[in-house]
Every structure is written in structure tokens, then in C-alpha cells.
gemmi code that builds the backbone of each chain (N, CA, C; Angstrom):
import gemmi

chains = {
    "A": [
        ("ILE", (-317.104, 100.163, -51.281), (-318.132, 101.059, -51.791), (-317.582, 101.766, -53.033)),
        ("VAL", (-318.340, 101.697, -54.119), (-317.937, 102.343, -55.370), (-318.638, 103.699, -55.476)),
        ("MET", (-317.837, 104.713, -55.790), (-318.351, 106.071, -55.935), (-318.329, 106.443, -57.412)),
        ("THR", (-319.459, 106.902, -57.926), (-319.557, 107.246, -59.339), (-320.031, 108.683, -59.481)),
        ("GLN", (-319.212, 109.486, -60.120), (-319.559, 110.886, -60.333), (-320.058, 111.095, -61.760)),
        ("SER", (-320.915, 112.079, -61.911), (-321.359, 112.500, -63.237), (-321.630, 113.994, -63.239)),
        ("PRO", (-321.311, 114.681, -64.359), (-320.594, 114.124, -65.511), (-319.092, 114.027, -65.226)),
        ("ASP", (-318.328, 113.532, -66.195), (-316.869, 113.506, -66.047), (-316.289, 114.913, -66.207)),
        ("SER", (-316.941, 115.728, -66.997), (-316.514, 117.116, -67.169), (-317.703, 117.965, -67.566)),
        ("LEU", (-317.601, 119.243, -67.263), (-318.633, 120.172, -67.695), (-318.050, 121.560, -67.853)),
        ("ALA", (-318.600, 122.277, -68.812), (-318.183, 123.643, -69.093), (-319.362, 124.560, -68.808)),
        ("VAL", (-319.112, 125.544, -67.964), (-320.167, 126.443, -67.496), (-319.730, 127.889, -67.710)),
        ("SER", (-320.659, 128.729, -68.095), (-320.342, 130.145, -68.267), (-320.130, 130.816, -66.926)),
        ("LEU", (-319.289, 131.830, -66.925), (-319.074, 132.603, -65.703), (-320.406, 133.132, -65.179)),
        ("GLY", (-320.599, 132.989, -63.861), (-321.822, 133.453, -63.234), (-322.963, 132.457, -63.258)),
        ("GLU", (-322.786, 131.362, -63.980), (-323.829, 130.338, -64.046), (-323.589, 129.265, -62.981)),
        ("ARG", (-324.443, 128.241, -63.001), (-324.396, 127.191, -61.984), (-323.802, 125.917, -62.554)),
        ("ALA", (-322.973, 125.268, -61.732), (-322.446, 123.947, -62.058), (-322.965, 122.952, -61.026)),
        ("THR", (-323.417, 121.816, -61.505), (-323.922, 120.775, -60.605), (-323.219, 119.461, -60.902)),
        ("ILE", (-322.665, 118.875, -59.858), (-321.948, 117.605, -59.958), (-322.679, 116.581, -59.114)),
        ("ASN", (-322.873, 115.406, -59.669), (-323.557, 114.332, -58.968), (-322.574, 113.265, -58.518)),
        ("CYS", (-322.886, 112.642, -57.415), (-322.049, 111.578, -56.864), (-322.972, 110.502, -56.301)),
        ("LYS", (-322.754, 109.279, -56.741), (-323.605, 108.180, -56.285), (-322.730, 107.107, -55.670)),
        ("SER", (-323.120, 106.625, -54.498), (-322.392, 105.553, -53.832), (-323.148, 104.243, -54.008)),
        ("SER", (-322.398, 103.152, -54.050), (-323.005, 101.837, -54.292), (-323.748, 101.312, -53.072)),
        ("GLN", (-323.501, 101.923, -51.913), (-324.288, 101.624, -50.723), (-324.358, 102.866, -49.859)),
        ("SER", (-325.286, 102.881, -48.948), (-325.500, 104.065, -48.126), (-324.282, 104.400, -47.280)),
        ("VAL", (-324.003, 105.686, -47.166), (-322.910, 106.156, -46.312), (-323.472, 106.986, -45.161)),
        ("PHE", (-324.728, 106.731, -44.817), (-325.393, 107.455, -43.742), (-325.288, 106.685, -42.445)),
        ("TYR", (-324.745, 107.332, -41.415), (-324.672, 106.756, -40.080), (-325.897, 107.217, -39.287)),
        ("SER", (-326.833, 106.337, -39.069), (-328.065, 106.724, -38.402), (-327.817, 107.142, -36.953)),
        ("SER", (-326.818, 106.511, -36.303), (-326.571, 106.823, -34.899), (-326.084, 108.257, -34.726)),
        ("GLY", (-325.317, 108.739, -35.697), (-324.825, 110.110, -35.640), (-325.601, 111.055, -36.516)),
        ("ASN", (-326.546, 110.520, -37.279), (-327.354, 111.306, -38.209), (-326.482, 112.096, -39.182)),
        ("LYS", (-325.446, 111.435, -39.705), (-324.539, 112.105, -40.621), (-324.190, 111.185, -41.793)),
        ("ASN", (-323.985, 111.840, -42.938), (-323.454, 111.146, -44.098), (-321.938, 111.291, -44.123)),
        ("TYR", (-321.249, 110.173, -44.259), (-319.792, 110.220, -44.265), (-319.311, 110.402, -45.703)),
        ("LEU", (-319.571, 111.608, -46.192), (-319.315, 111.956, -47.583), (-318.695, 113.347, -47.615)),
        ("ALA", (-317.549, 113.452, -48.274), (-316.849, 114.727, -48.381), (-316.617, 115.080, -49.848)),
        ("TRP", (-316.466, 116.375, -50.093), (-316.125, 116.878, -51.422), (-314.789, 117.608, -51.354)),
        ("TYR", (-313.984, 117.409, -52.388), (-312.663, 118.026, -52.466), (-312.524, 118.749, -53.800)),
        ("GLN", (-311.738, 119.802, -53.763), (-311.401, 120.575, -54.955), (-309.911, 120.441, -55.203)),
        ("GLN", (-309.536, 120.132, -56.430), (-308.122, 120.066, -56.754), (-307.841, 120.952, -57.960)),
        ("LYS", (-307.106, 122.004, -57.714), (-306.672, 122.878, -58.804), (-305.379, 122.341, -59.399)),
        ("SER", (-305.126, 122.736, -60.614), (-303.983, 122.211, -61.349), (-302.684, 122.407, -60.573)),
        ("GLY", (-301.942, 121.331, -60.395), (-300.649, 121.383, -59.744), (-300.687, 121.503, -58.234)),
        ("GLN", (-301.872, 121.391, -57.649), (-302.010, 121.518, -56.195), (-302.588, 120.242, -55.595)),
        ("PRO", (-302.381, 120.052, -54.293), (-303.063, 118.930, -53.634), (-304.544, 119.234, -53.497)),
        ("PRO", (-305.347, 118.221, -53.271), (-306.776, 118.464, -53.034), (-306.996, 119.279, -51.766)),
        ("LYS", (-308.152, 119.906, -51.742), (-308.556, 120.708, -50.594), (-309.992, 120.325, -50.248)),
        ("ARG", (-310.236, 120.083, -48.962), (-311.599, 119.728, -48.551), (-312.501, 120.950, -48.635)),
        ("LEU", (-313.631, 120.778, -49.289), (-314.621, 121.850, -49.402), (-315.793, 121.626, -48.458)),
        ("ILE", (-316.252, 120.394, -48.405), (-317.492, 120.065, -47.703), (-317.318, 118.727, -47.013)),
        ("TYR", (-317.843, 118.623, -45.789), (-317.891, 117.351, -45.086), (-319.304, 117.105, -44.583)),
        ("TRP", (-319.565, 115.895, -44.150), (-320.918, 115.475, -43.757), (-321.924, 115.777, -44.864)),
        ("ALA", (-321.463, 115.739, -46.085), (-322.270, 115.920, -47.303), (-322.712, 117.357, -47.560)),
        ("SER", (-322.846, 118.163, -46.501), (-323.425, 119.490, -46.728), (-322.826, 120.602, -45.875)),
        ("THR", (-321.836, 120.303, -45.048), (-321.229, 121.316, -44.189), (-319.986, 121.879, -44.858)),
        ("ARG", (-320.009, 123.177, -45.123), (-318.874, 123.832, -45.778), (-317.706, 123.978, -44.834)),
        ("GLU", (-316.513, 123.744, -45.351), (-315.286, 124.011, -44.619), (-315.201, 125.514, -44.357)),
        ("SER", (-314.609, 125.872, -43.235), (-314.425, 127.279, -42.916), (-313.631, 127.972, -44.024)),
        ("GLY", (-314.133, 129.109, -44.475), (-313.436, 129.869, -45.505), (-313.863, 129.549, -46.921)),
        ("VAL", (-314.649, 128.510, -47.089), (-315.127, 128.160, -48.429), (-316.295, 129.080, -48.776)),
        ("PRO", (-316.267, 129.679, -49.950), (-317.350, 130.611, -50.327), (-318.712, 129.937, -50.302)),
        ("ASP", (-319.732, 130.713, -49.962), (-321.054, 130.113, -49.830), (-321.709, 129.817, -51.176)),
        ("ARG", (-321.020, 130.103, -52.283), (-321.554, 129.678, -53.578), (-321.396, 128.164, -53.767)),
        ("PHE", (-320.574, 127.543, -52.901), (-320.436, 126.090, -52.910), (-321.440, 125.508, -51.919)),
        ("SER", (-322.200, 124.527, -52.370), (-323.132, 123.873, -51.463), (-323.214, 122.387, -51.791)),
        ("GLY", (-323.405, 121.601, -50.755), (-323.530, 120.166, -50.916), (-324.882, 119.696, -50.415)),
        ("GLY", (-325.375, 118.651, -51.025), (-326.661, 118.111, -50.616), (-326.735, 116.621, -50.863)),
        ("GLY", (-327.859, 116.065, -50.442), (-328.102, 114.648, -50.639), (-327.930, 113.847, -49.360)),
        ("SER", (-328.303, 112.583, -49.441), (-328.194, 111.691, -48.289), (-328.283, 110.249, -48.767)),
        ("GLY", (-327.684, 109.363, -47.970), (-327.771, 107.945, -48.285), (-326.806, 107.530, -49.383)),
        ("THR", (-327.289, 107.530, -50.607), (-326.455, 107.113, -51.731), (-326.323, 108.161, -52.838)),
        ("ASP", (-327.065, 109.230, -52.756), (-327.064, 110.225, -53.833), (-326.756, 111.612, -53.315)),
        ("PHE", (-325.749, 112.223, -53.907), (-325.236, 113.495, -53.415), (-324.962, 114.444, -54.569)),
        ("THR", (-324.971, 115.736, -54.260), (-324.663, 116.740, -55.261), (-323.760, 117.809, -54.676)),
        ("LEU", (-322.907, 118.343, -55.536), (-322.139, 119.550, -55.233), (-322.591, 120.596, -56.239)),
        ("THR", (-323.017, 121.727, -55.735), (-323.477, 122.815, -56.590), (-322.576, 124.017, -56.408)),
        ("ILE", (-322.164, 124.576, -57.524), (-321.385, 125.812, -57.501), (-322.253, 126.869, -58.184)),
        ("ASN", (-322.766, 127.794, -57.382), (-323.549, 128.888, -57.937), (-322.626, 130.034, -58.340)),
        ("ASN", (-323.056, 130.826, -59.321), (-322.286, 132.011, -59.714), (-320.824, 131.639, -59.953)),
        ("LEU", (-320.595, 130.714, -60.858), (-319.255, 130.183, -61.112), (-318.247, 131.288, -61.399)),
        ("GLN", (-317.118, 131.212, -60.721), (-316.020, 132.160, -60.892), (-314.831, 131.483, -61.565)),
        ("ALA", (-313.964, 132.286, -62.154), (-312.806, 131.739, -62.860), (-311.939, 130.886, -61.939)),
        ("GLU", (-311.865, 131.271, -60.671), (-311.006, 130.533, -59.731), (-311.610, 129.191, -59.313)),
        ("ASP", (-312.813, 128.884, -59.786), (-313.442, 127.604, -59.465), (-313.060, 126.515, -60.456)),
        ("VAL", (-312.320, 126.872, -61.493), (-311.853, 125.861, -62.450), (-310.964, 124.871, -61.713)),
        ("ALA", (-311.349, 123.613, -61.746), (-310.684, 122.587, -60.951), (-311.320, 121.235, -61.258)),
        ("VAL", (-310.741, 120.209, -60.651), (-311.369, 118.896, -60.640), (-311.947, 118.684, -59.243)),
        ("TYR", (-313.169, 118.204, -59.203), (-313.866, 117.991, -57.940), (-314.091, 116.499, -57.717)),
        ("TYR", (-313.824, 116.065, -56.481), (-313.964, 114.670, -56.117), (-314.912, 114.530, -54.928)),
        ("CYS", (-315.748, 113.510, -54.972), (-316.462, 113.098, -53.769), (-315.709, 111.910, -53.176)),
        ("GLN", (-315.896, 111.703, -51.891), (-315.248, 110.597, -51.201), (-316.132, 110.097, -50.078)),
        ("GLN", (-316.232, 108.790, -49.955), (-316.927, 108.216, -48.805), (-315.891, 107.708, -47.809)),
        ("HIS", (-316.180, 107.917, -46.519), (-315.312, 107.406, -45.460), (-316.175, 106.726, -44.413)),
        ("PHE", (-317.031, 105.868, -44.895), (-317.985, 105.151, -44.065), (-317.410, 103.807, -43.661)),
        ("GLY", (-317.458, 103.509, -42.380), (-317.059, 102.196, -41.912), (-315.587, 101.905, -42.088)),
        ("ILE", (-315.302, 100.613, -42.238), (-313.918, 100.157, -42.351), (-313.403, 100.459, -43.755)),
        ("PRO", (-312.162, 100.912, -43.879), (-311.594, 101.173, -45.209), (-311.631, 99.922, -46.086)),
        ("PRO", (-311.615, 100.096, -47.401), (-311.137, 101.262, -48.150), (-312.143, 102.397, -48.227)),
        ("TRP", (-311.618, 103.605, -48.146), (-312.402, 104.813, -48.291), (-312.187, 105.334, -49.696)),
        ("THR", (-313.201, 105.306, -50.498), (-313.049, 105.474, -51.941), (-313.473, 106.850, -52.428)),
        ("PHE", (-312.830, 107.244, -53.515), (-313.132, 108.498, -54.192), (-313.917, 108.235, -55.470)),
        ("GLY", (-314.704, 109.235, -55.864), (-315.235, 109.225, -57.204), (-314.111, 109.481, -58.197)),
        ("GLN", (-314.421, 109.317, -59.475), (-313.383, 109.434, -60.496), (-313.011, 110.881, -60.807)),
        ("GLY", (-313.788, 111.819, -60.270), (-313.503, 113.230, -60.482), (-314.356, 113.842, -61.584)),
        ("THR", (-314.656, 115.122, -61.422), (-315.382, 115.893, -62.433), (-314.604, 117.174, -62.700)),
        ("ARG", (-314.265, 117.375, -63.949), (-313.503, 118.570, -64.339), (-314.483, 119.689, -64.674)),
        ("VAL", (-314.302, 120.832, -64.029), (-315.148, 122.008, -64.286), (-314.317, 123.062, -65.008)),
        ("GLU", (-314.839, 123.498, -66.146), (-314.150, 124.494, -66.972), (-315.094, 125.638, -67.282)),
        ("ILE", (-314.529, 126.711, -67.772), (-315.319, 127.879, -68.164), (-315.694, 127.734, -69.631)),
        ("LYS", (-316.990, 127.968, -69.922), (-317.447, 127.909, -71.309), (-317.119, 129.201, -72.024)),
    ],
    "B": [
        ("GLU", (-299.714, 125.953, -36.747), (-300.336, 125.605, -38.014), (-300.151, 124.115, -38.289)),
        ("VAL", (-301.218, 123.470, -38.683), (-301.151, 122.058, -39.027), (-300.532, 121.906, -40.409)),
        ("GLN", (-299.487, 121.082, -40.510), (-298.769, 120.933, -41.767), (-298.241, 119.518, -41.920)),
        ("LEU", (-298.217, 119.059, -43.169), (-297.670, 117.749, -43.511), (-296.679, 117.931, -44.651)),
        ("VAL", (-295.491, 117.349, -44.491), (-294.465, 117.473, -45.524), (-293.933, 116.095, -45.857)),
        ("GLU", (-294.184, 115.672, -47.113), (-293.728, 114.363, -47.567), (-292.329, 114.443, -48.151)),
        ("SER", (-291.636, 113.309, -48.106), (-290.328, 113.191, -48.725), (-290.077, 111.732, -49.040)),
        ("GLY", (-288.996, 111.486, -49.807), (-288.607, 110.111, -50.071), (-288.945, 109.584, -51.446)),
        ("GLY", (-289.668, 110.371, -52.227), (-290.007, 109.914, -53.566), (-288.788, 109.897, -54.472)),
        ("GLY", (-288.969, 109.311, -55.657), (-287.875, 109.260, -56.612), (-288.122, 108.213, -57.677)),
        ("LEU", (-287.060, 107.917, -58.417), (-287.118, 106.929, -59.491), (-286.607, 105.590, -58.979)),
        ("VAL", (-287.366, 104.547, -59.226), (-286.973, 103.210, -58.777), (-287.353, 102.204, -59.863)),
        ("GLN", (-286.591, 101.161, -59.957), (-286.865, 100.129, -60.961), (-287.997, 99.209, -60.497)),
        ("PRO", (-288.699, 98.614, -61.450), (-289.724, 97.637, -61.069), (-289.123, 96.544, -60.195)),
        ("GLY", (-289.875, 96.194, -59.150), (-289.396, 95.213, -58.191), (-288.633, 95.818, -57.035)),
        ("GLY", (-288.306, 97.090, -57.122), (-287.536, 97.750, -56.080), (-288.388, 98.215, -54.919)),
        ("SER", (-287.723, 98.886, -53.976), (-288.378, 99.380, -52.762), (-288.087, 100.848, -52.554)),
        ("LEU", (-288.970, 101.474, -51.793), (-288.827, 102.886, -51.474), (-289.577, 103.134, -50.177)),
        ("ARG", (-289.063, 104.049, -49.349), (-289.793, 104.422, -48.141), (-290.103, 105.908, -48.171)),
        ("LEU", (-291.376, 106.197, -48.086), (-291.834, 107.574, -48.023), (-291.980, 108.000, -46.568)),
        ("SER", (-291.709, 109.274, -46.326), (-291.891, 109.848, -45.000), (-292.829, 111.039, -45.072)),
        ("CYS", (-293.491, 111.303, -43.973), (-294.393, 112.446, -43.876), (-294.218, 113.048, -42.495)),
        ("ALA", (-293.567, 114.205, -42.440), (-293.342, 114.893, -41.172), (-294.527, 115.786, -40.866)),
        ("ALA", (-295.096, 115.602, -39.690), (-296.252, 116.385, -39.279), (-295.851, 117.451, -38.271)),
        ("SER", (-296.552, 118.576, -38.331), (-296.375, 119.626, -37.334), (-297.728, 120.219, -37.002)),
        ("GLY", (-297.860, 120.692, -35.781), (-299.115, 121.299, -35.359), (-300.108, 120.332, -34.751)),
        ("PHE", (-299.795, 119.059, -34.790), (-300.641, 118.033, -34.185), (-299.809, 116.764, -34.061)),
        ("ALA", (-300.326, 115.784, -33.331), (-299.625, 114.519, -33.135), (-300.213, 113.447, -34.040)),
        ("VAL", (-299.355, 112.813, -34.833), (-299.850, 111.774, -35.750), (-300.469, 110.614, -34.978)),
        ("SER", (-300.066, 110.450, -33.741), (-300.577, 109.339, -32.938), (-302.029, 109.542, -32.512)),
        ("ASN", (-302.513, 110.780, -32.623), (-303.863, 111.093, -32.147), (-304.947, 110.945, -33.207)),
        ("ASP", (-304.528, 110.844, -34.463), (-305.506, 110.835, -35.549), (-305.278, 109.637, -36.460)),
        ("TYR", (-306.155, 109.489, -37.450), (-306.010, 108.446, -38.445), (-305.190, 109.045, -39.592)),
        ("MET", (-304.038, 108.484, -39.872), (-303.154, 109.032, -40.887), (-303.180, 108.146, -42.142)),
        ("ASN", (-303.259, 108.802, -43.284), (-303.476, 108.106, -44.545), (-302.419, 108.440, -45.582)),
        ("TRP", (-302.309, 107.554, -46.552), (-301.627, 107.826, -47.809), (-302.657, 107.707, -48.931)),
        ("VAL", (-302.634, 108.683, -49.806), (-303.490, 108.707, -50.990), (-302.577, 108.976, -52.181)),
        ("ARG", (-302.804, 108.311, -53.307), (-301.941, 108.528, -54.459), (-302.736, 108.970, -55.685)),
        ("GLN", (-302.004, 109.560, -56.613), (-302.613, 110.050, -57.841), (-301.655, 109.790, -58.995)),
        ("ALA", (-302.018, 108.835, -59.824), (-301.216, 108.535, -61.004), (-301.297, 109.707, -61.978)),
        ("PRO", (-300.315, 109.832, -62.847), (-300.284, 110.971, -63.780), (-301.575, 111.089, -64.586)),
        ("GLY", (-302.211, 112.252, -64.491), (-303.432, 112.504, -65.241), (-304.651, 111.754, -64.769)),
        ("LYS", (-304.547, 111.094, -63.621), (-305.654, 110.271, -63.116), (-306.245, 110.846, -61.837)),
        ("GLY", (-307.209, 110.125, -61.298), (-307.887, 110.561, -60.093), (-307.184, 110.117, -58.827)),
        ("LEU", (-307.848, 110.340, -57.708), (-307.291, 110.032, -56.399), (-307.597, 108.586, -56.024)),
        ("GLU", (-306.605, 107.919, -55.455), (-306.771, 106.545, -54.992), (-306.302, 106.450, -53.554)),
        ("TRP", (-307.194, 106.090, -52.652), (-306.805, 105.847, -51.267), (-305.908, 104.627, -51.206)),
        ("VAL", (-304.813, 104.721, -50.422), (-303.818, 103.650, -50.373), (-303.829, 102.916, -49.033)),
        ("SER", (-303.759, 103.681, -47.932), (-303.588, 103.024, -46.643), (-303.915, 103.995, -45.520)),
        ("VAL", (-304.230, 103.437, -44.352), (-304.474, 104.230, -43.149), (-303.894, 103.505, -41.943)),
        ("ILE", (-303.433, 104.277, -40.977), (-303.078, 103.758, -39.667), (-303.920, 104.505, -38.655)),
        ("TYR", (-304.686, 103.760, -37.884), (-305.547, 104.362, -36.879), (-304.729, 104.834, -35.673)),
        ("SER", (-305.331, 105.677, -34.875), (-304.659, 106.139, -33.668), (-304.313, 104.965, -32.757)),
        ("GLY", (-305.126, 103.946, -32.775), (-304.871, 102.778, -31.949), (-303.860, 101.809, -32.543)),
        ("GLY", (-303.437, 102.069, -33.790), (-302.410, 101.255, -34.420), (-302.909, 100.305, -35.502)),
        ("SER", (-304.205, 100.111, -35.617), (-304.718, 99.245, -36.682), (-304.386, 99.835, -38.042)),
        ("THR", (-304.144, 98.945, -39.003), (-303.794, 99.388, -40.345), (-304.691, 98.732, -41.388)),
        ("TYR", (-304.936, 99.458, -42.470), (-305.732, 98.956, -43.575), (-305.079, 99.391, -44.884)),
        ("TYR", (-305.305, 98.571, -45.929), (-304.679, 98.823, -47.214), (-305.681, 98.643, -48.357)),
        ("ALA", (-305.434, 99.365, -49.436), (-306.164, 99.108, -50.665), (-305.730, 97.747, -51.206)),
        ("GLY", (-306.619, 97.090, -51.895), (-306.297, 95.772, -52.430), (-305.102, 95.789, -53.366)),
        ("SER", (-304.924, 96.910, -54.068), (-303.850, 97.017, -55.044), (-302.457, 97.056, -54.417)),
        ("VAL", (-302.371, 97.334, -53.123), (-301.052, 97.438, -52.477), (-300.906, 96.474, -51.305)),
        ("SER", (-301.979, 95.811, -50.932), (-301.940, 94.912, -49.790), (-300.897, 93.814, -50.002)),
        ("GLY", (-300.071, 93.610, -48.979), (-299.009, 92.614, -49.066), (-297.699, 93.163, -49.605)),
        ("ARG", (-297.737, 94.372, -50.150), (-296.516, 94.990, -50.692), (-296.130, 96.262, -49.933)),
        ("PHE", (-297.106, 97.007, -49.464), (-296.855, 98.276, -48.777), (-297.109, 98.095, -47.277)),
        ("ILE", (-296.349, 98.850, -46.474), (-296.538, 98.837, -45.026), (-296.576, 100.266, -44.518)),
        ("ILE", (-297.644, 100.604, -43.820), (-297.763, 101.930, -43.221), (-297.328, 101.838, -41.762)),
        ("SER", (-296.641, 102.869, -41.298), (-296.202, 102.889, -39.909), (-296.006, 104.332, -39.477)),
        ("ARG", (-295.726, 104.538, -38.218), (-295.455, 105.886, -37.711), (-294.437, 105.808, -36.592)),
        ("ASP", (-293.743, 106.913, -36.400), (-292.816, 107.066, -35.287), (-293.337, 108.235, -34.463)),
        ("ASN", (-293.929, 107.927, -33.343), (-294.546, 108.980, -32.533), (-293.500, 109.975, -32.005)),
        ("SER", (-292.311, 109.480, -31.713), (-291.271, 110.360, -31.169), (-290.810, 111.389, -32.209)),
        ("LYS", (-290.917, 111.009, -33.482), (-290.529, 111.924, -34.560), (-291.744, 112.599, -35.188)),
        ("ASN", (-292.920, 112.207, -34.727), (-294.164, 112.730, -35.277), (-294.198, 112.581, -36.803)),
        ("THR", (-293.846, 111.390, -37.250), (-293.676, 111.136, -38.677), (-294.403, 109.858, -39.083)),
        ("LEU", (-295.025, 109.943, -40.240), (-295.708, 108.809, -40.851), (-294.813, 108.248, -41.950)),
        ("TYR", (-294.893, 106.944, -42.171), (-294.082, 106.305, -43.208), (-294.944, 105.418, -44.103)),
        ("LEU", (-294.423, 105.192, -45.301), (-294.989, 104.173, -46.180), (-293.818, 103.413, -46.797)),
        ("GLN", (-293.656, 102.168, -46.385), (-292.648, 101.300, -46.974), (-293.274, 100.611, -48.174)),
        ("MET", (-292.688, 100.824, -49.332), (-293.240, 100.279, -50.569), (-292.264, 99.257, -51.138)),
        ("ASN", (-292.698, 98.027, -51.227), (-291.873, 96.938, -51.733), (-292.480, 96.372, -53.008)),
        ("SER", (-291.676, 95.618, -53.737), (-292.135, 94.973, -54.983), (-292.874, 95.978, -55.867)),
        ("LEU", (-292.252, 97.111, -56.061), (-292.915, 98.186, -56.799), (-293.148, 97.803, -58.254)),
        ("ARG", (-294.269, 98.284, -58.752), (-294.675, 98.005, -60.137), (-294.812, 99.322, -60.889)),
        ("VAL", (-294.817, 99.236, -62.202), (-294.926, 100.439, -63.028), (-296.207, 101.198, -62.682)),
        ("ASP", (-297.287, 100.469, -62.371), (-298.553, 101.148, -62.088), (-298.619, 101.730, -60.676)),
        ("ASP", (-297.529, 101.650, -59.913), (-297.445, 102.368, -58.637), (-296.939, 103.793, -58.847)),
        ("THR", (-296.565, 104.125, -60.074), (-296.116, 105.478, -60.386), (-297.214, 106.479, -60.088)),
        ("ALA", (-296.900, 107.459, -59.236), (-297.921, 108.414, -58.796), (-297.295, 109.465, -57.893)),
        ("VAL", (-298.066, 110.501, -57.640), (-297.764, 111.406, -56.534), (-298.450, 110.832, -55.304)),
        ("TYR", (-297.698, 110.712, -54.225), (-298.221, 110.154, -52.986), (-298.418, 111.284, -51.983)),
        ("TYR", (-299.664, 111.395, -51.512), (-300.021, 112.416, -50.538), (-300.207, 111.797, -49.161)),
        ("CYS", (-299.752, 112.505, -48.175), (-299.997, 112.187, -46.779), (-301.186, 113.039, -46.333)),
        ("VAL", (-302.150, 112.432, -45.654), (-303.373, 113.156, -45.302), (-303.835, 112.746, -43.905)),
        ("ARG", (-304.277, 113.702, -43.150), (-304.861, 113.423, -41.844), (-306.375, 113.210, -41.974)),
        ("TYR", (-306.877, 112.280, -41.205), (-308.323, 112.059, -41.132), (-308.741, 112.196, -39.682)),
        ("ILE", (-309.616, 113.158, -39.435), (-310.254, 113.266, -38.118), (-311.616, 112.609, -38.256)),
        ("TYR", (-311.889, 111.695, -37.364), (-313.059, 110.828, -37.495), (-314.318, 111.595, -37.878)),
        ("SER", (-314.905, 111.180, -38.950), (-316.162, 111.645, -39.534), (-316.029, 112.924, -40.354)),
        ("PHE", (-314.896, 113.624, -40.250), (-314.786, 114.925, -40.913), (-314.142, 114.865, -42.300)),
        ("GLY", (-313.597, 113.719, -42.654), (-312.935, 113.665, -43.953), (-311.456, 114.012, -43.849)),
        ("PHE", (-310.839, 114.150, -45.018), (-309.391, 114.272, -45.102), (-308.942, 115.735, -45.131)),
        ("ASP", (-308.180, 116.139, -44.139), (-307.649, 117.493, -44.079), (-306.659, 117.608, -42.934)),
        ("PRO", (-305.488, 118.201, -43.158), (-305.008, 118.730, -44.433), (-304.318, 117.674, -45.273)),
        ("TRP", (-303.932, 118.084, -46.464), (-303.149, 117.256, -47.367), (-301.741, 117.840, -47.461)),
        ("GLY", (-300.766, 116.963, -47.542), (-299.427, 117.433, -47.848), (-299.350, 117.806, -49.333)),
        ("HIS", (-298.222, 118.287, -49.756), (-298.048, 118.659, -51.161), (-297.634, 117.487, -52.039)),
        ("GLY", (-297.343, 116.373, -51.421), (-297.094, 115.160, -52.184), (-295.624, 114.947, -52.519)),
        ("THR", (-295.292, 113.681, -52.767), (-293.960, 113.303, -53.224), (-294.136, 112.349, -54.399)),
        ("ARG", (-293.337, 112.560, -55.429), (-293.539, 111.818, -56.681), (-292.720, 110.549, -56.690)),
        ("VAL", (-293.360, 109.453, -57.033), (-292.706, 108.156, -57.167), (-292.846, 107.703, -58.624)),
        ("THR", (-291.720, 107.384, -59.230), (-291.724, 106.888, -60.611), (-291.086, 105.512, -60.635)),
        ("VAL", (-291.826, 104.550, -61.115), (-291.321, 103.189, -61.222), (-291.119, 102.892, -62.702)),
        ("SER", (-289.857, 102.772, -63.057), (-289.532, 102.593, -64.479), (-288.156, 101.977, -64.618)),
        ("SER", (-287.993, 101.208, -65.668), (-286.686, 100.618, -65.948), (-285.885, 101.528, -66.892)),
    ],
}
model = gemmi.Model(1)
for chain_id, residues in chains.items():
    chain = gemmi.Chain(chain_id)
    for i, (resn, *xyz) in enumerate(residues, 1):
        res = gemmi.Residue()
        res.name, res.seqid = resn, gemmi.SeqId(i, " ")
        for name, pos in zip(("N", "CA", "C"), xyz):
            atom = gemmi.Atom()
            atom.name, atom.element = name, gemmi.Element(name[0])
            atom.pos, atom.b_iso = gemmi.Position(*pos), 0.0
            res.add_atom(atom)
        chain.add_residue(res)
    model.add_chain(chain)
structure = gemmi.Structure()
structure.add_model(model)
structure.setup_entities()
């Protein structure tokens, strides 16, 4: 499964909204469990990635509610409302549907305008 | 606290071998799906390999036939044996736990592998 994110980078003013898109080449929705096997990760400079969202829309404990995930099947979004300076990072989507390989998108760099 | 600590990275010549280790604490590596993910300098994340709790293993096409993932349950440690290393294997290698359906968490801090003559 190929994961394609857009845009590759975006610059957003503090307090504004950032939206990242992620498209999979085939559906990652498990009908039996009614879940999308799609996660979002945040990677700040010099750090390992950190899981933000799983099942496409469930926030990890402790993640601010300005982060939200949506979508189903093959099209997904990560939205960061009220962008803060500490949100500067590269964001990755990842599918973990079925038998590996479990693939990542190419990443989207979020910067402050 | 759940923690993963990688070791074993370093500089190796093309064609050489290296074994990475990942010591786990706070959980048993035998109970979950354990992965290696790598990140080449300035690049994105690339999934490398997984070992299931039942012992099945899977590899990315780019490393299949050259890398071997394994674990030692008594030491609660994950390994990645890397053979026939190539320049494009240069990356930071992360050890990551996967709990079924929830995605990858936590991530270790990574160990750097440089393949160069």
C-alpha cells in the first residue's frame, strides 16, 4: 500500500489551522472491527517520532485537542487548530493494515509563517 | 515505564555486517509485534521489519534476504542482524513496539548506522 501525503510542507501563522492530507492506494478500513488502520506521528527535530492519533481519529492520551484526525477508507486528514510554536515538526501518516509492509507517507513539514 | 533502548550502530564498510540490539523494559517483547524502522539522513520513515508475537517475520523488499530480525525472550531484547550492507542502508534505526491495531508506540531513540568506505 502506497501512502501519499500532501502538501510536502506548509507554513501557517500562529493561531491558524494546518491541514495535512494522506491518501492510501487501497482501503485500510477493517469492516469487521469498524476501524481504519491508520496512524499519525509527529517528529520534532532530533527526536524519534511520537504517535499522535490511531484508528485515524483517536487521539493518544496527552495529545492536545487542537490535533484531530479524520477520514476513512483511503482518504485521511490531520488538522492542527490554533497552531502553536511547539507544533513545528514533520508529520507522518502510516497504514498498518493486513500483512506487512506497513508503509509511511513521505512526511509533511509544518513551519510557522 | 515502557522503554526501548537501541544499541549496536556504528560505521561499517559496504558489504559488511552489523547487529543492532533493542533492550525493552516495562513489557515483554514476546507479547507484542516488534519492529525496526529506519530513517536515512534528511529523509522520511521507512518500515524495515517485524517479528510477530508468534514468531512470524516480515521484511521490506529493500532488506529482504540481507537482514534478519530476531528476539531473545530471556533477555527481553530485539535484534536486527544486517548483512551485505550497502551505502543506502545508512540511517538511524528505531526499535518500535506495535500493539495490534493501535499503531507504533513507543519508539526508541534510535541507533545510527553509517555504511561507507
